[in-house]
C-alpha positions as CSV (number, residue, x, y, z in Angstrom):
1,M,5.4,11.0,19.5
2,R,7.9,10.3,16.4
3,Y,8.8,6.1,15.4
4,S,12.2,5.6,14.8
5,L,13.2,3.0,11.8
6,E,13.7,0.4,14.4
7,D,10.2,1.3,16.3
8,L,8.7,0.5,12.9
9,F,9.8,-2.6,12.1
10,K,9.2,-3.7,15.6
11,Q,5.5,-2.9,15.6
12,A,5.7,-4.4,11.5
13,D,7.6,-7.9,13.6
14,T,4.1,-8.2,16.0
15,D,1.7,-7.0,13.3
16,N,-0.4,-10.1,13.4
17,L,-2.1,-8.8,9.7
18,A,2.1,-8.6,8.6
19,T,3.2,-11.2,6.4
20,I,6.5,-12.8,6.5
21,L,8.7,-12.4,4.2
22,D,12.4,-13.4,5.5
23,S,15.4,-14.5,3.5
24,P,18.7,-15.5,4.3
25,G,19.7,-11.5,4.0
26,C,17.6,-10.0,5.7
27,E,13.9,-10.1,7.5
28,A,11.1,-8.7,5.8
29,R,7.3,-8.2,6.9
30,M,4.0,-6.7,4.3
31,V,1.3,-4.9,4.9
32,Y,-1.4,-4.1,2.1
33,G,1.6,-3.6,0.2
34,C,3.8,-1.9,2.1
35,K,6.9,-3.6,3.1
36,I,10.0,-3.4,5.5
37,I,12.9,-5.0,4.9
38,K,15.6,-4.9,7.6
39,D,19.2,-5.6,6.4
40,K,20.8,-8.4,8.9
41,E,24.2,-7.6,8.3
42,T,23.6,-3.5,8.1
43,S,20.4,-3.4,9.5
44,A,19.8,-0.7,7.5
45,I,15.5,-0.5,7.2
46,T,13.5,0.5,4.4
47,I,10.1,0.9,3.7
48,Y,8.6,0.1,0.2
49,N,5.2,0.3,-1.6
50,T,4.9,-2.8,-3.7
51,T,1.7,-1.7,-5.7
52,K,3.3,1.2,-7.9
53,G,4.5,-0.5,-11.5
54,G,8.0,-1.0,-12.6
55,D,10.7,-3.9,-12.0
56,F,11.4,-3.1,-8.8
57,Y,9.4,-2.3,-5.7
58,Q,9.3,1.7,-4.7
59,E,10.9,3.1,-1.5
60,L,8.4,5.2,-0.5
61,L,9.0,9.4,-0.9
62,E,10.2,11.0,2.3
63,H,6.8,12.7,3.4
64,E,5.7,9.2,3.2
65,V,8.4,7.7,5.3
66,D,7.1,10.6,7.5
67,I,3.7,9.5,7.8
68,F,5.1,6.2,9.6
69,H,7.1,8.1,11.8
70,A,4.9,10.2,13.2
71,F,1.6,7.9,13.0
72,G,3.0,4.6,13.4
73,W,3.6,1.2,11.5
74,R,-0.4,0.7,10.9
75,H,-1.6,3.8,10.5
76,G,1.0,4.7,8.2
77,V,-0.2,1.6,5.7
78,Y,-3.7,2.8,5.9
79,I,-3.1,6.0,4.6
80,I,0.0,4.7,2.4
81,S,-2.9,1.9,1.3
82,L,-5.3,4.9,0.6
83,D,-3.3,6.7,-1.9
84,N,-2.8,3.5,-4.1
85,Y,-6.4,2.2,-4.0
86,K,-7.1,6.2,-5.1
87,R,-4.1,5.9,-7.7
88,K,-6.2,2.5,-8.8
89,L,-9.6,4.1,-9.1
90,D,-8.2,7.0,-11.2
91,K,-7.2,5.0,-13.4
92,I,-9.6,2.7,-14.2
93,E,-11.8,6.1,-14.6
94,K,-9.6,7.2,-17.2
95,L,-10.1,3.9,-19.0
96,I,-14.1,3.6,-18.3
97,R,-14.3,7.6,-20.1
98,K,-11.6,6.2,-22.5
99,E,-13.5,2.8,-23.5
100,M,-17.7,4.8,-23.5
101,N,-15.6,7.7,-25.8
102,G,-14.7,4.8,-28.3
103,R,-15.6,1.4,-28.9
104,Q,-18.4,1.3,-25.5
105,N,-17.5,-2.4,-25.3
106,P,-20.5,-3.3,-22.8
107,K,-17.8,-6.3,-21.4
108,I,-15.7,-4.1,-21.1
109,I,-17.2,-1.2,-19.7
110,T,-19.1,-4.2,-16.9
111,S,-15.5,-5.2,-16.0
112,L,-14.2,-1.7,-15.4
113,K,-17.1,-0.9,-13.4
114,S,-17.3,-4.2,-11.6
115,H,-13.5,-3.7,-10.8
116,R,-13.8,0.0,-9.8
117,A,-16.6,-1.2,-7.0
118,R,-14.1,-4.0,-5.7
119,I,-11.4,-1.5,-5.2
120,L,-14.6,0.6,-3.5
121,I,-15.0,-1.8,-0.9
122,K,-11.0,-2.0,0.3
123,Y,-11.3,1.8,0.2
124,N,-13.9,1.6,2.9
125,T,-12.8,-1.1,4.7
126,I,-9.7,0.5,4.8
127,T,-11.4,4.0,5.7
128,N,-13.4,2.8,8.4
129,K,-10.5,1.5,10.0
130,L,-8.1,3.9,9.9
131,N,-11.7,6.0,11.7
132,H,-11.5,3.9,14.6
133,E,-8.1,3.6,15.3
């Protein structure tokens, strides 16, 4: 089944995990860093990844939106959040290597390792949810 953007918004609207972020001009729902917005005036629907850097939320890439069209809202959210966690883990690994090869400050290394452990727990939680869907 291929889900339309309207189908995805309806799924997000009924998702019990979704945070409601409505404003006067739009309806919005957010779960695990994925935000879907429906403009009240034009009915245009857009999905954003809120965890990528920058001053503004980044609209999902075409292949990422295709995941939502193919599998639905919650499954798409899980896949995007796993990608986000992988990106964070890669960044933390680079910082740990840099610190180990540089100043070797034990407090920074310990902090980075505990941050990595927290992200891994979240990653495993989402992986389990995805596998039991």
